[in-house]
N, C-alpha and C positions, 0 to 999 in steps of 0.2 A: 503494499499501499504506498509506504513512504517514498520507496522508488518511484511507482506511477508518478507521486505529487510533484515531486523534485523533475523528474523528465518534464512532466509537464508547465512547471513553473518556468525551466532554463528555455523551451522550446517558447514560450511566449515572451520572455522580455528578450532572448535575442530579436525576436521576429517585430517589438516595439519600442525598442530603446537601444543605445549605445552599448549595454552594460554586456560585457562576453563570461567574466568569471562572475559567479552566482554564488556557489556556495564555499564554505569554507575546506581547506584542503585538511586531512586526517582526522577533521570531527566525527564522532561517532554520537548517533543518538542514545537516549536512555529510556525508557519506558517508566515510568513511576509506577511501582508496584505496592507500597504500601504507605501511611503515615512517615515514618522517619524519612523514608526516604524523599515524600515531599518537602518536608522538613529542611534536609539538609539541602535540597536544590533552588528551595526561598533563599535560605539562610545566603547561599552561595549566589544568586539573582542580586538580593538587596544590597551585597556586600562588595560585588565584583568590580565596579565601576569605581569605587575610592582606593582600590588597588591597583589602577591600570599604571599609575606613576613607579610602581615596582615591579611589574610584570617585565620579565626576560624577554618578551617578545617585543615590548613597546619600545620603539628606537630614541624615544625622549624621554626616558624615564629618570628620574632623579636616585634612585637606590641602585647601586652597581652591584649589591651583595645577592645571596642566594634569591630565586624564586622562591615568593611567596606558597604558604602552604595552604589550603581551604579544609576546613571542617572537614 
């Protein structure tokens, strides 16, 4: 199901926009199966933007130490 969705979105975007790269490489979807998993993912989403300055993939990061660890 997810594969079909991605194919459809990619085709539409390439036909209607100048965008060629749609999906993040090496990204893995996660199916939420229980409350603890939901809580962990919600916490990650809520706090992730504030950690961008420290992220090892951010070329403008301010902290050059190890990448942050997520709960």
